[in-house]
N, C-alpha and C positions, 0 to 999 in steps of 0.2 A: 209416767205410769206410777200409780200408787201401790203401796204394799197391799197384797191380797188380790190385786187385779189378775185376771186370767190372761196368760200370754197365748195369743193365737198365732197360727202359722203365717198370717199376713204380716205380723210384726217382725218376722225373721228376715235375715239378710244372707245371701250367698254371694261371696265375692270371688273373683279369679284374678290371676296375675302371673308374673314371671316366676318360674320355679326357683327356689333358693331365697325368696323374699316373701314378705307378707302380701297377700292378695289385697288389692285396693279398689278394683273396679266391680261394681255390682252387676250380677246377672239378672237383669230386670225381667226377662221372659221365663224365669224358672217358676215352677209350681210343684207342690207336693215333694218337698225336699225331706229326705230321711238320712240321718246320721246313724249308722249301725256300729255300735261299739261292742266288743266282745273280748274274751280272753281264751288263750290256749292253755290247757292245763296238763300237768303231768300226773300220771297215776301213781299214787303213794300207798296203795293197798298193800298190806303185809300178810304174810301167811298166818293162818290161824284166826284172822279177824273175820267177823261176820258182816263188816261194812266195807263197801267200796269207797275209797277216799281219794281226794285229788288236791292239787295245789296249783293255783294260777301262776303262770310264769311269763306269759307274753300277752300284751294287749294287741288288738287289731281293730282296724277301722275301715269303713267303706261308706261312701256317700252315694245315694241314688236320688235322682230327680227327673222330673219331666221338663223338657225345654220346648216351649212353643216355637214353631218355625215362623220367623219374621224376616222379611227381606232386609238385607244389609245388617244383620245382627252380628256384631263383632265378637260377642261371647260364643255364639254358635261356631263361628269360623275358627276361633282359638281352640275350642274344645275338639272340633273335627281335626284340626291340624295336629293337636297333641295325640289324638287317637291314631290317625293314619301314620304318623311318624314315630309312634311309640316313645314319645318324649313326655317329660314331666310337666305338670302345670300346678301352680299354687292355687289352693282353694281354702276358703275361710267361711265356714257356716256358723252364723251367730243367731242366738235366739231373739235378739233385739238389735236395733241399729247400733247401740252401744253395749250390747250384752256379750256374754262369754260364748266361746265355741272352740272347735278344733281348727287350729291354724297350722297347715302342713302342706306338703307337696304330694301329689297323687299322679298315678297313671290312669288314663281313661281306658277301661277294659271293656266297656259296652257302649255302643252308640247305635241304638236300634231305632230306625226310622219308621214311623207309623203314618199311614196315609188313608184314614178311614173316609168312606164315601160321603158321609153326612156329618162330619165333624172337622175340627181344625187338625192340621198336621202337627205332629209332635215328634220329639226324639227322647227316648228313654236312655238316660246317661248313667253309667256305673263308673265310679272312681275308686281305685284301691290305693291305700296309703303306701308311701315310700319314705325312707329316711336317708336317701343317698346324698342329698345336698344339705339337709338340715334336719334336726330333730323335731318331731311334732310337739306342739305346745297347746295347752288349754289356756286360752287367754280371752 
């Protein structure tokens, strides 16, 4: 990819693996991956001020994506197991095959099964960040 080229969603990678280590196995049936980054802020407004002020103190992250249902998909099985057992799973979403992204452990907090009559079956997955086994890194 050359400088100035537009990066499209198709170029991204979403990997999964064992919690506590970097995810290395690609989730090939994922589509529409979104990494939501935000901050929690503390109110720093003072008496007498005419402005409400704040200070960011904590970052948060959530990954959402659609997973196409395919027979024998090991990623779907791993994600479902993590959801049902309330266990951690490593996820690593990168903007390119060799690009940067959030490398961390997550809990699967949403696993919504969609079975539309005239379309493919999918699962809407929501993953929330945890730092119980390792600190999240942007790499």
